[in-house]
TIMINU-505528 format. One line per 5 residues: their letters; for each residue x, y, z of C-alpha. Coordinates in nm, 3 decimals, m for minus. Layout:
N
a> X/Y/Z; ...
This chain:
310
msell> m0.297/2.593/m1.259; m0.271/2.304/m0.970; m0.015/2.350/m0.703; 0.281/2.131/m0.704; 0.290/1.824/m0.496
ggiea> 0.583/1.617/m0.358; 0.568/1.215/m0.294; 0.778/0.995/m0.139; 0.721/0.605/m0.184; 0.955/0.499/0.073
ggtkf> 1.026/0.126/0.043; 1.265/m0.104/0.248; 1.471/m0.133/m0.075; 1.429/0.185/m0.253; 1.284/0.537/m0.243
vcavg> 1.085/0.678/m0.530; 1.032/1.069/m0.499; 0.810/1.230/m0.733; 0.697/1.589/m0.791; 0.376/1.669/m0.998
tgpdd> 0.003/1.727/m0.962; m0.122/1.390/m1.032; m0.087/1.070/m1.316; m0.075/1.315/m1.620; 0.134/1.565/m1.488
iraet> 0.487/1.422/m1.324; 0.739/1.688/m1.360; 1.024/1.482/m1.233; 1.096/1.157/m1.034; 1.391/0.986/m0.910
rfptt> 1.480/0.660/m0.723; 1.771/0.541/m0.508; 1.840/0.284/m0.250; 1.700/0.279/0.080; 2.028/0.317/0.301
epdet> 2.057/0.475/0.663; 1.799/0.727/0.751; 1.993/1.051/0.730; 2.120/0.969/0.424; 1.828/0.843/0.267
igrai> 1.601/1.133/0.391; 1.865/1.386/0.308; 1.847/1.259/m0.040; 1.477/1.312/m0.072; 1.502/1.688/0.064
affqe> 1.778/1.748/m0.176; 1.559/1.639/m0.465; 1.267/1.854/m0.358; 1.469/2.164/m0.281; 1.602/2.121/m0.608
qaase> 1.265/2.071/m0.770; 1.134/2.375/m0.593; 1.408/2.585/m0.733; 1.332/2.474/m1.095; 0.968/2.401/m1.097
gelas> 0.842/2.656/m0.818; 0.750/2.583/m0.459; 0.574/2.288/m0.354; 0.220/2.302/m0.164; 0.307/2.004/0.024
vgiaa> 0.468/1.640/0.054; 0.340/1.309/0.100; 0.495/1.010/0.221; 0.396/0.649/0.203; 0.628/0.432/0.389
fgpld> 0.697/0.091/0.508; 0.629/0.033/0.861; 0.522/m0.040/1.126; 0.467/0.360/1.186; 0.280/0.605/1.371
pdpds> 0.006/0.753/1.144; m0.172/0.961/1.432; m0.134/1.340/1.399; m0.204/1.345/1.756; 0.060/1.143/1.872
ptygy> 0.411/1.250/2.012; 0.557/1.027/1.767; 0.353/1.108/1.449; 0.554/1.095/1.155; 0.818/0.814/1.289
itstp> 0.892/0.487/1.168; 0.837/0.281/1.486; 0.898/m0.093/1.519; 1.031/m0.191/1.199; 1.300/m0.472/1.161
kpgwa> 1.456/m0.298/0.885; 1.808/m0.217/1.045; 1.868/0.140/1.151; 1.531/0.278/1.087; 1.340/0.166/1.412
ntdfa> 1.240/0.481/1.588; 1.307/0.732/1.317; 1.138/1.065/1.268; 1.041/1.035/0.925; 0.817/1.333/0.818
gplrr> 0.965/1.593/1.091; 1.293/1.643/0.878; 1.092/1.714/0.562; 0.856/1.943/0.742; 1.142/2.145/0.898
aldvp> 1.354/2.147/0.556; 1.086/2.242/0.348; 0.819/2.412/0.546; 0.543/2.264/0.399; 0.254/2.020/0.531
vgfdt> 0.353/1.665/0.499; 0.121/1.390/0.482; 0.227/1.046/0.629; 0.064/0.706/0.643; 0.162/0.326/0.518
dvnga> 0.276/0.274/0.168; m0.054/0.047/0.127; m0.301/0.285/0.263; m0.113/0.576/0.041; m0.146/0.342/m0.282
algew> m0.513/0.301/m0.188; m0.576/0.678/m0.166; m0.386/0.705/m0.476; m0.657/0.428/m0.635; m0.921/0.631/m0.486
rwgaa> m0.851/0.980/m0.627; m0.745/0.857/m0.976; m0.790/0.480/m1.014; m0.959/0.181/m0.970; m1.129/0.296/m0.641
qglnt> m1.295/0.590/m0.797; m1.642/0.661/m0.659; m1.625/0.426/m0.397; m1.621/0.494/m0.027; m1.521/0.132/0.118
fiylt> m1.240/m0.072/m0.032; m0.932/m0.259/0.016; m0.589/m0.240/m0.159; m0.361/m0.547/m0.095; m0.023/m0.576/m0.253
igtgi> 0.141/m0.893/m0.279; 0.500/m0.887/m0.352; 0.791/m0.940/m0.116; 0.581/m0.890/0.168; 0.181/m0.842/0.200
ggggm> 0.032/m0.542/0.311; m0.324/m0.396/0.299; m0.473/m0.077/0.321; m0.797/0.088/0.226; m1.084/0.312/0.332
angrl> m1.406/0.245/0.538; m1.677/0.506/0.496; m1.455/0.741/0.311; m1.191/0.762/0.558; m0.857/0.576/0.527
lhgli> m0.832/0.283/0.759; m0.670/0.344/1.127; m0.723/0.255/1.458; m0.475/0.112/1.733; m0.220/0.186/1.477
hpemg> m0.299/0.090/1.119; m0.416/m0.231/0.913; m0.156/m0.517/0.927; m0.353/m0.731/0.674; m0.062/m0.953/0.549
hirlp> m0.054/m1.120/0.910; m0.374/m1.244/0.922; m0.401/m1.623/1.003; m0.514/m1.909/0.770; m0.627/m2.260/0.761
hdwer> m0.319/m2.460/0.679; m0.335/m2.813/0.524; m0.028/m2.955/0.637; m0.038/m3.269/0.428; m0.090/m3.058/0.119
dpyeg> 0.142/m2.783/0.207; 0.413/m2.888/0.467; 0.588/m2.544/0.444; 0.615/m2.388/0.790; 0.594/m2.039/0.661
hcpfh> 0.830/m1.743/0.568; 0.728/m1.481/0.855; 0.952/m1.443/1.134; 0.705/m1.343/1.360; 0.418/m1.586/1.251
gdcle> 0.548/m1.867/1.063; 0.238/m1.937/0.859; 0.027/m1.620/0.839; m0.065/m1.484/0.498; 0.242/m1.341/0.434
gmaag> 0.415/m1.606/0.551; 0.239/m1.830/0.314; 0.157/m1.621/0.016; 0.434/m1.359/m0.022; 0.694/m1.388/m0.309
paigd> 0.976/m1.523/m0.074; 0.746/m1.774/0.075; 0.680/m1.891/m0.290; 1.035/m1.908/m0.380; 1.120/m2.059/m0.057
rwgqp> 0.876/m2.345/m0.067; 0.950/m2.455/m0.438; 1.306/m2.388/m0.450; 1.306/m2.121/m0.710; 1.208/m1.768/m0.787
aetlp> 0.817/m1.719/m0.812; 0.869/m1.546/m1.133; 1.035/m1.838/m1.302; 0.768/m2.082/m1.251; 0.550/m2.194/m1.534
pdhpa> 0.161/m2.095/m1.546; 0.048/m2.422/m1.479; 0.278/m2.509/m1.186; 0.110/m2.609/m0.867; 0.228/m2.333/m0.694
wdlea> m0.030/m2.095/m0.840; m0.341/m2.320/m0.746; m0.205/m2.299/m0.370; m0.127/m1.935/m0.401; m0.475/m1.870/m0.524
dylay> m0.625/m2.095/m0.238; m0.426/m1.882/0.011; m0.525/m1.561/m0.138; m0.899/m1.639/m0.183; m0.908/m1.741/0.184
alvnf> m0.781/m1.392/0.281; m1.019/m1.208/0.076; m1.329/m1.404/0.195; m1.216/m1.298/0.561; m1.188/m0.911/0.434
ivtls> m1.518/m0.948/0.254; m1.717/m1.088/0.543; m1.510/m0.847/0.808; m1.533/m0.510/0.635; m1.771/m0.551/0.315
pqrli> m1.567/m0.366/0.088; m1.730/m0.232/m0.249; m1.419/m0.377/m0.428; m1.084/m0.527/m0.388; m0.760/m0.419/m0.566
lgggv> m0.477/m0.653/m0.591; m0.147/m0.543/m0.691; 0.214/m0.631/m0.623; 0.448/m0.828/m0.824; 0.293/m1.165/m0.752
meqpq> m0.006/m1.065/m0.901; 0.130/m1.002/m1.233; 0.089/m1.345/m1.286; m0.212/m1.316/m1.530; m0.365/m1.689/m1.419
lfplv> m0.387/m1.582/m1.071; m0.712/m1.325/m1.092; m0.932/m1.595/m1.281; m0.817/m1.858/m1.012; m0.857/m1.604/m0.703
rqkvq> m1.225/m1.510/m0.824; m1.345/m1.854/m0.880; m1.204/m1.968/m0.533; m1.355/m1.681/m0.356; m1.706/m1.768/m0.531
sllng> m1.663/m2.110/m0.399; m1.551/m2.030/m0.044; m1.845/m1.790/0.018; m2.073/m2.042/m0.138; m2.346/m1.802/m0.239
yvqss> m2.382/m1.646/0.113; m2.299/m1.279/0.029; m2.591/m1.192/m0.209; m2.425/m0.924/m0.422; m2.448/m0.953/m0.834
liler> m2.073/m0.815/m0.797; m1.961/m1.138/m0.652; m2.232/m1.385/m0.784; m2.204/m1.233/m1.170; m1.951/m0.975/m1.219
ideyi> m1.672/m1.075/m0.981; m1.399/m0.958/m1.239; m1.537/m0.622/m1.163; m1.497/m0.679/m0.777; m1.153/m0.825/m0.739
vppgl> m0.925/m0.633/m0.990; m0.559/m0.492/m1.040; m0.490/m0.166/m0.960; m0.604/0.119/m1.216; m0.280/0.299/m1.167
gnrag> m0.059/0.001/m1.204; 0.290/m0.007/m1.070; 0.261/0.380/m1.033; m0.001/0.343/m0.740; 0.269/0.362/m0.467
algal> 0.404/0.700/m0.608; 0.095/0.848/m0.692; m0.037/0.770/m0.352; 0.228/0.964/m0.210; 0.145/1.255/m0.407
alger> m0.252/1.207/m0.286; m0.137/1.214/0.068; 0.048/1.525/m0.011; m0.263/1.647/m0.160; m0.466/1.563/0.138
arner> m0.237/1.720/0.381; m0.242/2.037/0.170; m0.616/2.050/0.167; m0.646/1.982/0.575; m0.432/2.290/0.604
arner> m0.662/2.476/0.386; m0.960/2.386/0.571; m0.802/2.456/0.931; m0.704/2.796/0.812; m1.054/2.868/0.694
arner> m1.199/2.737/1.021; m0.954/2.993/1.218; m1.061/3.278/1.015; m1.418/3.229/1.060; m1.394/3.208/1.446
């Protein structure tokens, strides 16, 4: 029988906590608002303690969180939310309180890297070693793998803040990002669409010019990622991508912008298999958190075996 895992999808507006072993075995789940850190983290700890008492001890917990954050296990601030603009959460130790209260390994990464790991484990990235997961919703974030390892470096990817060509005559909108104005998030996230057109994005009809413009910005971004990281697949999630007309538009524009330069049949002939929605749907975040927990458990087991073999 598989060991029980805990997962936290920690968003800026709500937490989703789950206990289970994978997509087909979720034993319990709860959701609650993201308030101040002590209260919110305390509610998560209480949930896991209750589930451990009723379902059995947890082997580990994974946290897939909003950021910026510190995902480097060798850093003194590993497990912290760092320079986030979310009031009250800057420089918050997130992983530490859970590790101390539950006495289990804790995996910690960005929400999009978590979702990417979940897609690799159970969803649309199974069998791949280099891919990108991008979420387009109230913000835009990207994560993924390169050569089988989650993308990290100086900190972690911030794919939502790449710069794009901006045709000011066609689109005089200055952008919604408080840091960069007209970066990808500033031009193509849900709040930017609503601000530009004066009504919520989800209320715009399918033939509204907003969607052709949106597809342009997303296609520019994807082409930049394709020629930089050469991903084997691009997975696009988030509320904005629930517009069914967007995927065909984005795929066509990516092909047009690449203009035959990347000679792969996936792009030239089978692009509907290359730019895809998440296999886990809107559960990618919570299941990704479980996958981070699973990875933390496996890492501890490897370390223990290595110590015993010395």
